[in-house]
N, CA, C and O atoms as CSV, one atom per row, in Angstrom:
chain,resi,resn,atom,element,x,y,z
A,1,UNK,N,N,0.837,-1.186,0.000
A,1,UNK,CA,C,0.000,0.000,0.000
A,1,UNK,C,C,0.887,1.258,0.000
A,1,UNK,O,O,1.820,1.366,0.797
A,2,UNK,N,N,0.596,2.174,-0.873
A,2,UNK,CA,C,1.383,3.381,-1.038
A,2,UNK,C,C,0.853,4.489,-0.136
A,2,UNK,O,O,-0.358,4.694,-0.054
A,3,UNK,N,N,1.750,5.205,0.541
A,3,UNK,CA,C,1.290,6.339,1.354
A,3,UNK,C,C,1.604,7.650,0.631
A,3,UNK,O,O,2.209,7.634,-0.441
A,4,UNK,N,N,1.199,8.778,1.205
A,4,UNK,CA,C,1.370,10.086,0.574
A,4,UNK,C,C,2.824,10.460,0.348
A,4,UNK,O,O,3.147,11.141,-0.626
A,5,UNK,N,N,3.708,10.020,1.244
A,5,UNK,CA,C,5.128,10.342,1.118
A,5,UNK,C,C,5.715,9.659,-0.110
A,5,UNK,O,O,6.488,10.266,-0.851
A,6,UNK,N,N,5.354,8.413,-0.326
A,6,UNK,CA,C,5.864,7.691,-1.484
A,6,UNK,C,C,5.436,8.369,-2.773
A,6,UNK,O,O,6.212,8.417,-3.727
A,7,UNK,N,N,4.219,8.893,-2.822
A,7,UNK,CA,C,3.730,9.580,-4.017
A,7,UNK,C,C,4.551,10.839,-4.283
A,7,UNK,O,O,4.857,11.137,-5.437
A,8,UNK,N,N,4.917,11.589,-3.226
A,8,UNK,CA,C,5.676,12.824,-3.398
A,8,UNK,C,C,7.077,12.567,-3.931
A,8,UNK,O,O,7.629,13.397,-4.653
A,9,UNK,N,N,7.644,11.444,-3.587
A,9,UNK,CA,C,8.996,11.119,-4.032
A,9,UNK,C,C,9.090,11.062,-5.551
A,9,UNK,O,O,10.150,11.331,-6.116
A,10,UNK,N,N,8.019,10.724,-6.199
A,10,UNK,CA,C,8.063,10.453,-7.630
A,10,UNK,C,C,7.491,11.577,-8.481
A,10,UNK,O,O,7.162,11.356,-9.647
A,11,UNK,N,N,7.366,12.765,-7.929
A,11,UNK,CA,C,6.901,13.898,-8.729
A,11,UNK,C,C,7.985,14.301,-9.712
A,11,UNK,O,O,9.168,14.223,-9.382
A,12,UNK,N,N,7.619,14.725,-10.900
A,12,UNK,CA,C,8.634,15.182,-11.855
A,12,UNK,C,C,9.372,16.415,-11.328
A,12,UNK,O,O,8.796,17.226,-10.604
A,13,UNK,N,N,10.636,16.549,-11.693
A,13,UNK,CA,C,11.446,17.663,-11.221
A,13,UNK,C,C,10.866,19.021,-11.595
A,13,UNK,O,O,11.097,20.001,-10.887
A,14,UNK,N,N,10.137,19.097,-12.664
A,14,UNK,CA,C,9.569,20.385,-13.084
A,14,UNK,C,C,8.621,20.948,-12.028
A,14,UNK,O,O,8.426,22.163,-11.976
A,15,UNK,N,N,8.037,20.116,-11.199
A,15,UNK,CA,C,7.139,20.589,-10.155
A,15,UNK,C,C,7.899,21.147,-8.956
A,15,UNK,O,O,7.306,21.828,-8.119
A,16,UNK,N,N,9.196,20.872,-8.856
A,16,UNK,CA,C,10.002,21.364,-7.749
A,16,UNK,C,C,10.635,22.723,-8.033
A,16,UNK,O,O,11.159,23.355,-7.116
A,17,UNK,N,N,10.600,23.183,-9.274
A,17,UNK,CA,C,11.231,24.454,-9.623
A,17,UNK,C,C,10.536,25.618,-8.938
A,17,UNK,O,O,9.307,25.665,-8.881
A,18,UNK,N,N,11.321,26.564,-8.415
A,18,UNK,CA,C,10.701,27.742,-7.804
A,18,UNK,C,C,10.045,28.607,-8.875
A,18,UNK,O,O,10.462,28.608,-10.033
A,19,UNK,N,N,9.029,29.328,-8.475
A,19,UNK,CA,C,8.347,30.228,-9.391
A,19,UNK,C,C,9.281,31.384,-9.702
A,19,UNK,O,O,9.835,32.001,-8.793
A,20,UNK,N,N,9.456,31.675,-10.965
A,20,UNK,CA,C,10.329,32.767,-11.385
A,20,UNK,C,C,9.596,34.095,-11.248
A,20,UNK,O,O,8.436,34.215,-11.641
A,21,UNK,N,N,10.276,35.087,-10.692
A,21,UNK,CA,C,9.691,36.406,-10.520
A,21,UNK,C,C,9.751,37.158,-11.850
A,21,UNK,O,O,10.790,37.176,-12.509
A,22,UNK,N,N,8.657,37.765,-12.234
A,22,UNK,CA,C,8.624,38.559,-13.454
A,22,UNK,C,C,9.324,39.883,-13.209
A,22,UNK,O,O,9.372,40.363,-12.077
A,23,UNK,N,N,9.863,40.469,-14.255
A,23,UNK,CA,C,10.597,41.725,-14.152
A,23,UNK,C,C,9.753,42.855,-13.592
A,23,UNK,O,O,10.277,43.691,-12.856
A,24,UNK,N,N,8.462,42.913,-13.912
A,24,UNK,CA,C,7.627,44.033,-13.486
A,24,UNK,C,C,6.851,43.758,-12.200
A,24,UNK,O,O,5.991,44.554,-11.822
A,25,UNK,N,N,7.136,42.649,-11.525
A,25,UNK,CA,C,6.461,42.366,-10.261
A,25,UNK,C,C,6.865,43.382,-9.203
A,25,UNK,O,O,8.023,43.797,-9.148
A,26,UNK,N,N,5.915,43.783,-8.365
A,26,UNK,CA,C,6.193,44.681,-7.262
A,26,UNK,C,C,6.691,43.845,-6.091
A,26,UNK,O,O,6.140,42.780,-5.812
A,27,UNK,N,N,7.717,44.311,-5.410
A,27,UNK,CA,C,8.262,43.553,-4.294
A,27,UNK,C,C,7.265,43.501,-3.147
A,27,UNK,O,O,6.392,44.360,-3.022
A,28,UNK,N,N,7.411,42.492,-2.323
A,28,UNK,CA,C,6.528,42.349,-1.164
A,28,UNK,C,C,6.635,43.565,-0.262
A,28,UNK,O,O,5.641,44.032,0.295
A,29,UNK,N,N,7.842,44.068,-0.125
A,29,UNK,CA,C,8.063,45.223,0.751
A,29,UNK,C,C,7.283,46.439,0.256
A,29,UNK,O,O,6.745,47.201,1.060
A,30,UNK,N,N,7.219,46.623,-1.051
A,30,UNK,CA,C,6.473,47.744,-1.603
A,30,UNK,C,C,4.979,47.553,-1.373
A,30,UNK,O,O,4.261,48.508,-1.080
A,31,UNK,N,N,4.521,46.323,-1.506
A,31,UNK,CA,C,3.090,46.053,-1.312
A,31,UNK,C,C,2.678,46.213,0.145
A,31,UNK,O,O,1.563,46.643,0.438
A,32,UNK,N,N,3.590,45.865,1.063
A,32,UNK,CA,C,3.270,45.921,2.485
A,32,UNK,C,C,3.810,47.209,3.084
A,32,UNK,O,O,4.995,47.296,3.404
A,33,UNK,N,N,2.971,48.183,3.233
A,33,UNK,CA,C,3.373,49.449,3.838
A,33,UNK,C,C,3.110,49.377,5.333
A,33,UNK,O,O,2.066,48.890,5.767
A,34,UNK,N,N,4.047,49.857,6.102
A,34,UNK,CA,C,3.865,49.907,7.542
A,34,UNK,C,C,2.751,50.893,7.864
A,34,UNK,O,O,2.708,51.991,7.310
A,35,UNK,N,N,1.871,50.512,8.738
A,35,UNK,CA,C,0.798,51.403,9.159
A,35,UNK,C,C,1.069,51.814,10.594
A,35,UNK,O,O,1.181,50.978,11.490
A,36,UNK,N,N,1.170,53.098,10.789
A,36,UNK,CA,C,1.472,53.667,12.086
A,36,UNK,C,C,0.188,53.819,12.887
A,36,UNK,O,O,-0.781,54.414,12.413
A,37,UNK,N,N,0.181,53.283,14.099
A,37,UNK,CA,C,-0.977,53.440,14.982
A,37,UNK,C,C,-0.623,54.454,16.070
A,37,UNK,O,O,0.549,54.737,16.319
A,38,UNK,N,N,-1.650,54.987,16.703
A,38,UNK,CA,C,-1.461,56.002,17.731
A,38,UNK,C,C,-1.913,55.435,19.073
A,38,UNK,O,O,-3.047,54.977,19.208
A,39,UNK,N,N,-1.026,55.468,20.061
A,39,UNK,CA,C,-1.394,55.004,21.397
A,39,UNK,C,C,-2.385,55.990,22.021
A,39,UNK,O,O,-2.512,57.123,21.558
A,40,UNK,N,N,-3.079,55.559,23.063
A,40,UNK,CA,C,-4.014,56.447,23.771
A,40,UNK,C,C,-3.284,57.655,24.344
A,40,UNK,O,O,-3.784,58.778,24.288
A,41,UNK,N,N,-2.110,57.415,24.889
A,41,UNK,CA,C,-1.300,58.496,25.453
A,41,UNK,C,C,-0.951,59.525,24.373
A,41,UNK,O,O,-1.094,60.729,24.585
A,42,UNK,N,N,-0.491,59.039,23.215
A,42,UNK,CA,C,-0.116,59.942,22.130
A,42,UNK,C,C,-1.329,60.708,21.611
A,42,UNK,O,O,-1.219,61.895,21.305
A,43,UNK,N,N,-2.477,60.054,21.508
A,43,UNK,CA,C,-3.701,60.721,21.058
A,43,UNK,C,C,-4.044,61.866,22.012
A,43,UNK,O,O,-4.409,62.957,21.574
A,44,UNK,N,N,-3.927,61.613,23.302
A,44,UNK,CA,C,-4.211,62.658,24.293
A,44,UNK,C,C,-3.229,63.816,24.150
A,44,UNK,O,O,-3.635,64.976,24.227
A,45,UNK,N,N,-1.944,63.525,23.942
A,45,UNK,CA,C,-0.939,64.579,23.788
A,45,UNK,C,C,-1.173,65.394,22.516
A,45,UNK,O,O,-1.030,66.617,22.531
A,46,UNK,N,N,-1.528,64.734,21.428
A,46,UNK,CA,C,-1.824,65.444,20.184
A,46,UNK,C,C,-3.003,66.399,20.377
A,46,UNK,O,O,-2.979,67.538,19.911
A,47,UNK,N,N,-4.027,65.915,21.069
A,47,UNK,CA,C,-5.229,66.730,21.296
A,47,UNK,C,C,-4.945,67.911,22.227
A,47,UNK,O,O,-5.286,69.050,21.909
A,48,UNK,N,N,-4.327,67.641,23.363
A,48,UNK,CA,C,-4.107,68.717,24.341
A,48,UNK,C,C,-3.080,69.739,23.876
A,48,UNK,O,O,-3.102,70.885,24.326
A,49,UNK,N,N,-2.183,69.341,22.984
A,49,UNK,CA,C,-1.156,70.270,22.483
A,49,UNK,C,C,-1.515,70.844,21.108
A,49,UNK,O,O,-0.728,71.570,20.500
A,50,UNK,N,N,-2.707,70.509,20.638
A,50,UNK,CA,C,-3.201,70.996,19.336
A,50,UNK,C,C,-2.216,70.750,18.198
A,50,UNK,O,O,-1.965,71.631,17.376
A,51,UNK,N,N,-1.670,69.558,18.163
A,51,UNK,CA,C,-0.738,69.182,17.095
A,51,UNK,C,C,-1.534,68.485,16.004
A,51,UNK,O,O,-2.205,67.481,16.245
A,52,UNK,N,N,-1.446,69.034,14.808
A,52,UNK,CA,C,-2.152,68.462,13.660
A,52,UNK,C,C,-1.113,67.938,12.683
A,52,UNK,O,O,-0.189,68.655,12.299
A,53,UNK,N,N,-1.271,66.690,12.286
A,53,UNK,CA,C,-0.356,66.063,11.329
A,53,UNK,C,C,-1.114,65.895,10.015
A,53,UNK,O,O,-2.137,65.212,9.966
A,54,UNK,N,N,-0.613,66.513,8.958
A,54,UNK,CA,C,-1.268,66.416,7.649
A,54,UNK,C,C,-1.166,64.983,7.118
A,54,UNK,O,O,-0.309,64.209,7.544
A,55,UNK,N,N,-2.053,64.648,6.186
A,55,UNK,CA,C,-2.001,63.322,5.564
A,55,UNK,C,C,-0.661,63.100,4.876
A,55,UNK,O,O,-0.099,62.006,4.925
A,56,UNK,N,N,-0.158,64.147,4.238
A,56,UNK,CA,C,1.129,64.052,3.550
A,56,UNK,C,C,2.247,63.722,4.537
A,56,UNK,O,O,3.087,62.863,4.266
A,57,UNK,N,N,2.257,64.404,5.681
A,57,UNK,CA,C,3.279,64.172,6.697
A,57,UNK,C,C,3.102,62.780,7.310
A,57,UNK,O,O,4.083,62.083,7.571
A,58,UNK,N,N,1.863,62.385,7.535
A,58,UNK,CA,C,1.584,61.058,8.093
A,58,UNK,C,C,2.122,59.971,7.155
A,58,UNK,O,O,2.744,59.009,7.606
A,59,UNK,N,N,1.881,60.126,5.858
A,59,UNK,CA,C,2.381,59.159,4.880
A,59,UNK,C,C,3.903,59.125,4.862
A,59,UNK,O,O,4.502,58.058,4.732
A,60,UNK,N,N,4.523,60.282,4.991
A,60,UNK,CA,C,5.984,60.353,5.052
A,60,UNK,C,C,6.504,59.620,6.290
A,60,UNK,O,O,7.501,58.901,6.222
A,61,UNK,N,N,5.823,59.809,7.413
A,61,UNK,CA,C,6.229,59.116,8.643
A,61,UNK,C,C,6.142,57.604,8.458
A,61,UNK,O,O,7.033,56.874,8.894
A,62,UNK,N,N,5.076,57.130,7.815
A,62,UNK,CA,C,4.926,55.693,7.579
A,62,UNK,C,C,6.020,55.171,6.653
A,62,UNK,O,O,6.554,54.082,6.863
A,63,UNK,N,N,6.351,55.958,5.623
A,63,UNK,CA,C,7.434,55.549,4.713
A,63,UNK,C,C,8.760,55.458,5.451
A,63,UNK,O,O,9.504,54.490,5.296
A,64,UNK,N,N,9.045,56.462,6.243
A,64,UNK,CA,C,10.302,56.495,6.987
A,64,UNK,C,C,10.328,55.416,8.071
A,64,UNK,O,O,11.396,54.931,8.444
A,65,UNK,N,N,9.149,55.045,8.574
A,65,UNK,CA,C,9.039,53.965,9.548
A,65,UNK,C,C,9.573,52.667,8.945
A,65,UNK,O,O,10.305,51.927,9.602
A,66,UNK,N,N,9.207,52.396,7.699
A,66,UNK,CA,C,9.693,51.193,7.017
A,66,UNK,C,C,11.210,51.218,6.891
A,66,UNK,O,O,11.877,50.207,7.112
A,67,UNK,N,N,11.754,52.386,6.531
A,67,UNK,CA,C,13.205,52.523,6.410
A,67,UNK,C,C,13.890,52.307,7.758
A,67,UNK,O,O,14.920,51.639,7.841
A,68,UNK,N,N,13.311,52.875,8.807
A,68,UNK,CA,C,13.886,52.723,10.150
A,68,UNK,C,C,13.885,51.252,10.571
A,68,UNK,O,O,14.847,50.768,11.167
A,69,UNK,N,N,12.813,50.560,10.259
A,69,UNK,CA,C,12.710,49.141,10.611
A,69,UNK,C,C,13.801,48.344,9.905
A,69,UNK,O,O,14.411,47.456,10.500
A,70,UNK,N,N,14.047,48.664,8.635
A,70,UNK,CA,C,15.093,47.971,7.867
A,70,UNK,C,C,16.470,48.195,8.483
A,70,UNK,O,O,17.325,47.312,8.409
A,71,UNK,N,N,16.695,49.335,9.076
A,71,UNK,CA,C,17.995,49.662,9.668
A,71,UNK,C,C,18.129,49.123,11.094
A,71,UNK,O,O,19.170,49.303,11.726
A,72,UNK,N,N,17.089,48.466,11.601
A,72,UNK,CA,C,17.162,47.859,12.924
A,72,UNK,C,C,16.830,48.801,14.072
A,72,UNK,O,O,17.074,48.473,15.233
A,73,UNK,N,N,16.278,49.963,13.759
A,73,UNK,CA,C,15.889,50.905,14.810
A,73,UNK,C,C,14.643,50.365,15.511
A,73,UNK,O,O,13.715,49.877,14.866
A,74,UNK,N,N,14.637,50.459,16.835
A,74,UNK,CA,C,13.484,49.978,17.598
A,74,UNK,C,C,12.633,51.116,18.128
A,74,UNK,O,O,11.405,51.039,18.078
A,75,UNK,N,N,13.254,52.167,18.632
A,75,UNK,CA,C,12.541,53.336,19.149
A,75,UNK,C,C,13.205,54.568,18.571
A,75,UNK,O,O,14.423,54.720,18.665
A,76,UNK,N,N,12.408,55.461,17.967
A,76,UNK,CA,C,12.983,56.596,17.248
A,76,UNK,C,C,12.293,57.905,17.601
A,76,UNK,O,O,11.132,57.943,18.008
A,77,UNK,N,N,13.056,58.968,17.428
A,77,UNK,CA,C,12.542,60.323,17.535
A,77,UNK,C,C,12.346,60.827,16.109
A,77,UNK,O,O,13.305,60.915,15.343
A,78,UNK,N,N,11.111,61.155,15.752
A,78,UNK,CA,C,10.796,61.735,14.454
A,78,UNK,C,C,10.613,63.230,14.676
A,78,UNK,O,O,9.789,63.643,15.492
A,79,UNK,N,N,11.377,64.038,13.952
A,79,UNK,CA,C,11.294,65.491,14.096
A,79,UNK,C,C,10.721,66.119,12.835
A,79,UNK,O,O,11.152,65.810,11.724
A,80,UNK,N,N,9.753,66.998,13.015
A,80,UNK,CA,C,9.184,67.746,11.892
A,80,UNK,C,C,8.869,69.153,12.371
A,80,UNK,O,O,9.034,69.466,13.550
A,81,UNK,N,N,8.419,69.994,11.461
A,81,UNK,CA,C,8.026,71.351,11.838
A,81,UNK,C,C,6.848,71.341,12.809
A,81,UNK,O,O,6.719,72.232,13.648
A,82,UNK,N,N,5.992,70.331,12.688
A,82,UNK,CA,C,4.819,70.232,13.558
A,82,UNK,C,C,5.174,69.843,14.986
A,82,UNK,O,O,4.519,70.278,15.933
A,83,UNK,N,N,6.201,69.033,15.140
A,83,UNK,CA,C,6.545,68.593,16.481
A,83,UNK,C,C,7.589,67.501,16.506
A,83,UNK,O,O,8.232,67.189,15.504
A,84,UNK,N,N,7.734,66.930,17.691
A,84,UNK,CA,C,8.646,65.813,17.920
A,84,UNK,C,C,7.797,64.621,18.351
A,84,UNK,O,O,6.904,64.746,19.189
A,85,UNK,N,N,8.088,63.484,17.772
A,85,UNK,CA,C,7.264,62.302,18.002
A,85,UNK,C,C,8.162,61.120,18.350
A,85,UNK,O,O,9.112,60.817,17.628
A,86,UNK,N,N,7.855,60.463,19.453
A,86,UNK,CA,C,8.565,59.236,19.815
A,86,UNK,C,C,7.726,58.084,19.271
A,86,UNK,O,O,6.540,57.958,19.574
A,87,UNK,N,N,8.371,57.248,18.462
A,87,UNK,CA,C,7.672,56.147,17.813
A,87,UNK,C,C,8.380,54.842,18.114
A,87,UNK,O,O,9.599,54.734,17.980
A,88,UNK,N,N,7.597,53.849,18.525
A,88,UNK,CA,C,8.118,52.495,18.653
A,88,UNK,C,C,8.111,51.908,17.243
A,88,UNK,O,O,7.063,51.520,16.725
A,89,UNK,N,N,9.284,51.849,16.636
A,89,UNK,CA,C,9.394,51.318,15.281
A,89,UNK,C,C,9.033,49.844,15.290
A,89,UNK,O,O,8.356,49.347,14.390
A,90,UNK,N,N,9.490,49.164,16.309
A,90,UNK,CA,C,9.239,47.729,16.449
A,90,UNK,C,C,7.740,47.414,16.422
A,90,UNK,O,O,7.318,46.430,15.814
A,91,UNK,N,N,6.939,48.260,17.088
A,91,UNK,CA,C,5.489,48.027,17.175
A,91,UNK,C,C,4.686,48.925,16.232
A,91,UNK,O,O,3.458,48.845,16.205
A,92,UNK,N,N,5.359,49.775,15.461
A,92,UNK,CA,C,4.698,50.719,14.550
A,92,UNK,C,C,3.658,51.561,15.284
A,92,UNK,O,O,2.525,51.712,14.828
A,93,UNK,N,N,4.070,52.111,16.442
A,93,UNK,CA,C,3.135,52.849,17.290
A,93,UNK,C,C,3.721,54.198,17.704
A,93,UNK,O,O,4.854,54.279,18.177
A,94,UNK,N,N,2.925,55.254,17.516
A,94,UNK,CA,C,3.281,56.578,18.009
A,94,UNK,C,C,3.065,56.565,19.511
A,94,UNK,O,O,1.945,56.357,19.977
A,95,UNK,N,N,4.128,56.787,20.274
A,95,UNK,CA,C,4.085,56.685,21.736
A,95,UNK,C,C,3.703,58.015,22.380
A,95,UNK,O,O,2.841,58.057,23.258
A,96,UNK,N,N,4.345,59.106,21.944
A,96,UNK,CA,C,4.035,60.423,22.490
A,96,UNK,C,C,4.374,61.489,21.471
A,96,UNK,O,O,5.101,61.243,20.508
A,97,UNK,N,N,3.837,62.682,21.696
A,97,UNK,CA,C,4.056,63.798,20.771
A,97,UNK,C,C,4.148,65.095,21.552
A,97,UNK,O,O,3.508,65.260,22.591
A,98,UNK,N,N,4.956,66.013,21.036
A,98,UNK,CA,C,5.052,67.349,21.631
A,98,UNK,C,C,5.340,68.346,20.521
A,98,UNK,O,O,5.866,67.981,19.469
A,99,UNK,N,N,4.995,69.604,20.759
A,99,UNK,CA,C,5.286,70.607,19.744
A,99,UNK,C,C,6.773,70.925,19.770
A,99,UNK,O,O,7.483,70.546,20.702
A,100,UNK,N,N,7.241,71.628,18.733
A,100,UNK,CA,C,8.682,71.892,18.612
A,100,UNK,C,C,9.216,72.762,19.743
A,100,UNK,O,O,10.341,72.563,20.201
A,101,UNK,N,N,8.429,73.712,20.191
A,101,UNK,CA,C,8.878,74.589,21.278
A,101,UNK,C,C,9.114,73.768,22.548
A,101,UNK,O,O,10.134,73.919,23.221
A,102,UNK,N,N,8.170,72.912,22.855
A,102,UNK,CA,C,8.303,72.048,24.032
A,102,UNK,C,C,9.474,71.073,23.869
A,102,UNK,O,O,10.198,70.804,24.827
A,103,UNK,N,N,9.655,70.548,22.662
A,103,UNK,CA,C,10.715,69.571,22.398
A,103,UNK,C,C,12.104,70.172,22.559
A,103,UNK,O,O,13.058,69.467,22.887
A,104,UNK,N,N,12.216,71.479,22.327
A,104,UNK,CA,C,13.519,72.140,22.404
A,104,UNK,C,C,14.130,72.063,23.797
A,104,UNK,O,O,15.351,72.114,23.942
A,105,UNK,N,N,13.290,71.939,24.825
A,105,UNK,CA,C,13.797,71.903,26.197
A,105,UNK,C,C,13.874,70.480,26.766
A,105,UNK,O,O,14.075,70.302,27.967
A,106,UNK,N,N,13.714,69.481,25.913
A,106,UNK,CA,C,13.694,68.091,26.373
A,106,UNK,C,C,15.011,67.384,26.086
A,106,UNK,O,O,15.751,67.752,25.174
A,107,UNK,N,N,15.281,66.370,26.880
A,107,UNK,CA,C,16.366,65.430,26.619
A,107,UNK,C,C,15.684,64.108,26.307
A,107,UNK,O,O,14.895,63.612,27.112
A,108,UNK,N,N,15.979,63.534,25.149
A,108,UNK,CA,C,15.333,62.296,24.729
A,108,UNK,C,C,16.237,61.116,25.048
A,108,UNK,O,O,17.405,61.097,24.662
A,109,UNK,N,N,15.697,60.143,25.745
A,109,UNK,CA,C,16.454,58.948,26.114
A,109,UNK,C,C,15.737,57.713,25.591
A,109,UNK,O,O,14.587,57.784,25.159
A,110,UNK,N,N,16.417,56.603,25.635
A,110,UNK,CA,C,15.865,55.314,25.235
A,110,UNK,C,C,15.394,55.291,23.784
A,110,UNK,O,O,14.404,54.636,23.456
A,111,UNK,N,N,16.099,56.002,22.929
A,111,UNK,CA,C,15.846,55.923,21.499
A,111,UNK,C,C,17.149,55.488,20.840
A,111,UNK,O,O,18.231,55.753,21.365
A,112,UNK,N,N,17.050,54.830,19.709
A,112,UNK,CA,C,18.278,54.451,19.005
A,112,UNK,C,C,18.257,54.912,17.560
A,112,UNK,O,O,18.924,54.334,16.702
A,113,UNK,N,N,17.474,55.972,17.294
A,113,UNK,CA,C,17.465,56.540,15.957
A,113,UNK,C,C,16.691,57.845,15.953
A,113,UNK,O,O,15.763,58.033,16.739
A,114,UNK,N,N,17.081,58.750,15.056
A,114,UNK,CA,C,16.378,60.012,14.872
A,114,UNK,C,C,16.105,60.174,13.384
A,114,UNK,O,O,16.992,59.968,12.556
A,115,UNK,N,N,14.886,60.541,13.053
A,115,UNK,CA,C,14.479,60.719,11.668
A,115,UNK,C,C,14.001,62.154,11.498
A,115,UNK,O,O,13.065,62.585,12.171
A,116,UNK,N,N,14.645,62.893,10.597
A,116,UNK,CA,C,14.248,64.271,10.303
A,116,UNK,C,C,13.269,64.248,9.134
A,116,UNK,O,O,13.580,63.712,8.070
A,117,UNK,N,N,12.101,64.821,9.328
A,117,UNK,CA,C,11.063,64.781,8.295
A,117,UNK,C,C,11.040,66.038,7.429
A,117,UNK,O,O,10.496,66.007,6.326
A,118,UNK,N,N,11.612,67.131,7.897
A,118,UNK,CA,C,11.611,68.385,7.123
A,118,UNK,C,C,13.022,68.807,6.794
A,118,UNK,O,O,13.224,69.836,6.149
């Protein structure tokens, strides 16, 4: 009596070939964009400090998030004209936010990368 393993042994070699990628295929990385989420704490800080992030800036932050992840950054300071944002790159989460004036008097610790957006 033949089992499933015996049947697999006798498949033609053509079935074992890897699928060839076409020249115009989009890479998985391009298809999978990092989506940045906002923690409750960060949402409260954005609201109380009246920090507004445009869609364009938000998209830029998400793009740069992917780059930061590739470089092995886990926690980063993102700086823009709107403010300073601490982001957990590892979790794709905005942790806290402050306006630029407030950020000027801060010392940032426990980050291993800084991303300038402007």
